[in-house]
Backbone bond lengths (Angstrom), bond angles and torsions (degrees), N, CA, C in turn:
res aa  C-N    CA-C-N  psi(-1)  N-CA   C-N-CA  omega(-1)  CA-C   N-CA-C  phi
1 M - - - 1.492 - - 1.590 108.43 -
2 F 1.300 113.74 -50.16 1.462 118.73 -172.38 1.595 108.58 -81.21
3 N 1.347 113.07 -6.48 1.515 116.52 169.18 1.414 115.11 -58.46
4 T 1.327 115.57 -35.51 1.409 119.98 176.97 1.487 117.80 -58.11
5 L 1.421 113.89 -43.76 1.471 122.06 173.12 1.608 107.07 -58.13
6 E 1.297 112.03 -56.41 1.497 115.06 -176.58 1.560 109.33 -57.14
7 N 1.404 121.17 -33.19 1.447 116.97 179.68 1.446 112.24 -71.52
8 L 1.391 120.83 -32.65 1.432 126.17 176.23 1.548 109.93 -61.11
9 I 1.284 111.96 -43.73 1.469 119.79 -176.47 1.591 105.18 -62.60
10 E 1.292 112.58 -52.22 1.513 118.30 -179.71 1.523 111.35 -57.51
11 L 1.326 117.93 -42.77 1.416 122.18 176.75 1.491 110.98 -58.30
12 A 1.351 118.84 -47.82 1.441 118.38 177.25 1.451 116.31 -58.64
13 R 1.368 117.71 -42.87 1.351 122.43 -177.62 1.506 112.48 -67.82
14 E 1.386 114.44 -40.86 1.454 120.71 170.37 1.477 114.12 -58.91
15 R 1.251 117.67 -45.33 1.467 119.80 176.30 1.507 116.81 -63.36
16 K 1.278 113.01 -29.10 1.489 117.19 179.87 1.626 110.49 -71.51
17 T 1.292 112.14 -33.74 1.511 116.68 178.69 1.407 113.31 -88.79
18 T 1.441 115.91 -31.73 1.498 117.89 -177.55 1.566 104.94 -133.82
19 P 1.266 117.38 83.59 1.546 123.35 -176.51 1.520 103.36 -57.60
20 L 1.358 111.88 152.50 1.443 119.22 173.58 1.618 102.01 -121.55
21 E 1.374 110.45 128.36 1.496 118.10 -179.57 1.516 110.57 -55.23
22 G 1.379 114.40 130.53 1.514 119.21 174.20 1.483 112.64 81.55
23 S 1.325 119.67 3.94 1.510 120.50 -173.76 1.593 110.30 -79.54
24 Y 1.212 113.64 128.27 1.468 124.36 173.12 1.551 111.93 -53.09
25 T 1.262 109.50 -45.81 1.503 119.69 175.70 1.480 114.08 -53.30
26 N 1.455 113.61 -46.81 1.361 117.20 -178.09 1.553 113.28 -70.59
27 K 1.339 112.37 -32.44 1.510 112.35 172.44 1.464 115.92 -60.71
28 L 1.260 116.17 -39.71 1.495 119.75 -179.85 1.524 110.06 -73.44
29 L 1.323 121.44 -29.64 1.440 123.58 178.27 1.541 111.57 -77.41
30 K 1.330 116.73 -28.84 1.494 120.84 178.31 1.423 117.16 -83.13
31 D 1.392 113.81 -35.37 1.495 126.35 -173.46 1.540 112.15 -105.52
32 K 1.398 116.81 86.23 1.482 118.05 -176.40 1.543 113.51 -60.01
33 S 1.359 117.03 -33.13 1.453 117.92 178.78 1.513 108.24 -67.25
34 L 1.284 120.54 -39.59 1.485 123.80 -178.82 1.523 103.74 -65.08
35 S 1.242 118.60 -51.39 1.519 124.60 -178.18 1.535 111.11 -52.76
36 K 1.338 114.57 -51.01 1.541 119.76 177.76 1.568 109.96 -60.83
37 A 1.304 115.67 -45.27 1.411 117.29 179.42 1.564 113.53 -57.16
38 K 1.319 115.56 -43.68 1.389 123.35 -176.55 1.548 112.73 -66.55
39 V 1.304 114.38 -38.54 1.494 119.73 171.15 1.495 116.54 -57.95
40 L 1.325 111.39 -44.06 1.432 120.52 -179.75 1.602 108.57 -68.91
41 E 1.283 115.33 -45.14 1.498 118.78 178.05 1.503 111.91 -63.25
42 E 1.338 115.88 -42.05 1.506 114.68 -175.16 1.531 110.75 -74.03
43 V 1.445 117.74 -33.09 1.505 117.79 173.35 1.494 109.05 -61.74
44 D 1.341 119.96 -46.30 1.478 118.37 174.91 1.454 116.19 -55.28
45 E 1.327 118.67 -38.09 1.436 124.68 -177.01 1.538 106.97 -72.46
46 L 1.198 120.84 -40.23 1.499 127.52 176.89 1.605 106.55 -58.89
47 I 1.292 115.90 -51.12 1.463 118.50 -176.66 1.544 112.97 -62.59
48 E 1.363 111.97 -40.22 1.504 117.47 173.99 1.519 108.68 -65.01
49 A 1.294 123.82 -43.19 1.460 123.37 179.12 1.509 113.78 -61.61
50 V 1.314 112.14 -37.20 1.550 116.00 -177.90 1.570 107.66 -70.20
51 E 1.374 114.81 -42.89 1.535 120.59 176.58 1.471 111.94 -56.49
52 E 1.388 118.00 -42.58 1.338 126.89 -172.33 1.582 112.45 -89.03
53 N 1.313 113.49 -8.71 1.439 123.34 -174.52 1.540 112.89 52.78
54 S 1.433 115.61 49.70 1.382 118.47 179.52 1.493 106.38 -146.63
55 N 1.332 117.78 145.22 1.449 124.59 171.05 1.551 113.60 61.98
56 K 1.288 117.19 14.06 1.456 123.84 -176.81 1.546 117.13 -51.66
57 I 1.284 116.49 -46.25 1.424 123.38 174.82 1.497 116.85 -62.89
58 H 1.225 113.89 -42.82 1.536 123.75 177.82 1.527 105.26 -61.38
59 E 1.241 115.57 -53.72 1.569 120.83 -173.56 1.521 109.95 -65.46
60 A 1.316 116.63 -36.94 1.489 122.62 -178.21 1.566 105.33 -64.85
61 A 1.399 116.66 -42.76 1.455 120.53 -178.62 1.592 108.19 -62.72
62 D 1.375 114.28 -40.94 1.377 115.19 -179.69 1.542 114.14 -63.76
63 V 1.398 114.91 -33.51 1.471 119.03 -179.88 1.511 108.06 -65.70
64 F 1.371 115.69 -47.87 1.469 120.64 178.51 1.594 114.53 -51.89
65 Y 1.314 108.62 -52.15 1.505 112.46 -176.06 1.478 109.40 -64.71
66 H 1.295 123.54 -42.18 1.457 124.39 -171.28 1.526 107.98 -75.44
67 L 1.438 114.01 -36.03 1.512 110.85 176.45 1.483 112.88 -67.80
68 L 1.348 117.95 -41.40 1.388 118.22 176.99 1.581 113.54 -56.85
69 M 1.404 115.20 -40.25 1.433 116.72 -179.64 1.558 110.37 -70.41
70 Y 1.361 115.78 -33.29 1.356 115.64 175.17 1.501 117.38 -68.91
71 L 1.226 117.77 -38.53 1.480 121.22 171.32 1.468 111.27 -61.00
72 E 1.310 119.63 -48.79 1.430 117.85 179.39 1.569 113.55 -63.54
73 A 1.371 117.67 -39.15 1.489 119.95 176.02 1.452 108.93 -58.44
74 N 1.274 122.71 -29.70 1.407 123.91 -177.06 1.565 112.34 -100.80
75 D 1.254 116.16 16.32 1.468 122.54 177.66 1.553 113.33 55.09
76 I 1.337 112.28 39.10 1.448 120.29 173.83 1.524 108.09 -107.35
77 K 1.450 112.90 111.12 1.495 119.33 -174.18 1.416 109.37 -76.68
78 I 1.332 115.07 136.71 1.489 122.18 174.70 1.552 111.35 -56.93
79 E 1.399 109.71 -36.81 1.524 116.15 -176.60 1.582 106.95 -63.09
80 D 1.267 124.03 -36.53 1.411 131.12 178.51 1.504 109.21 -63.79
81 V 1.368 116.74 -42.70 1.470 125.47 -177.14 1.581 106.05 -64.49
82 M 1.394 112.93 -45.19 1.464 118.20 -176.15 1.506 106.34 -68.39
83 S 1.326 123.08 -40.52 1.332 123.24 178.17 1.487 113.65 -61.93
84 E 1.315 117.96 -32.02 1.504 119.89 -179.83 1.573 105.51 -76.57
85 L 1.308 119.93 -38.44 1.466 114.32 174.09 1.560 115.82 -67.86
86 E 1.285 115.75 -28.40 1.413 118.58 172.67 1.532 112.50 -61.39
87 K 1.433 113.58 -45.07 1.428 116.20 178.72 1.492 113.53 -63.07
88 R 1.351 112.91 -34.49 1.529 113.89 178.15 1.532 111.58 -69.34
89 K 1.265 119.83 -34.58 1.420 121.51 179.24 1.530 111.53 -63.33
90 K 1.407 117.69 -44.05 1.337 121.02 169.42 1.456 117.95 -53.43
91 W 1.375 114.14 -44.30 1.405 116.65 179.24 1.502 116.17 -64.84
92 V 1.318 115.46 -41.69 1.442 121.19 173.44 1.545 114.17 -56.11
93 T 1.262 114.01 -50.07 1.496 126.63 173.28 1.426 110.20 -51.74
94 M 1.430 121.52 -52.26 1.413 121.22 176.82 1.490 113.26 -60.50
95 K 1.338 118.65 -41.01 1.490 122.80 -178.71 1.531 108.50 -64.44
96 I 1.271 117.91 -41.26 1.489 117.34 -179.69 1.566 110.81 -67.82
97 I 1.292 117.95 -42.15 1.428 117.86 170.32 1.528 114.97 -59.10
98 F 1.192 119.94 -44.06 1.366 125.96 175.60 1.565 112.21 -53.84
99 L 1.329 113.85 -54.76 1.463 121.92 -178.26 1.492 115.39 -65.25
100 Q 1.356 117.25 -28.56 1.495 126.15 175.34 1.503 111.53 -66.55
101 R 1.293 118.87 -27.68 1.448 127.02 -178.91 1.500 112.07 -75.85
102 F 1.396 118.32 -22.37 1.310 118.16 -176.00 1.455 111.80 -121.29
């Protein structure tokens, strides 16, 4: 299941080094303004879909794709994001253990 996300990240990195003519992914990677606009648009569409209880999965997939492209376009590595989330998890765990002692 998570292979799909890994494949999208690999695709983005491959397209950055070896662009494909006419590729939508390349357009997002090259045009940071477009990439930003698409993330904002897709998040809005997801929120609307959730509120209307329609097309939620489709819109969530669009958010993931566009967010990954936005991160790659801005040289933000998903590995660094995951590392930050892991640090936060450890901090929350330590806080819970601390609070349980008192």
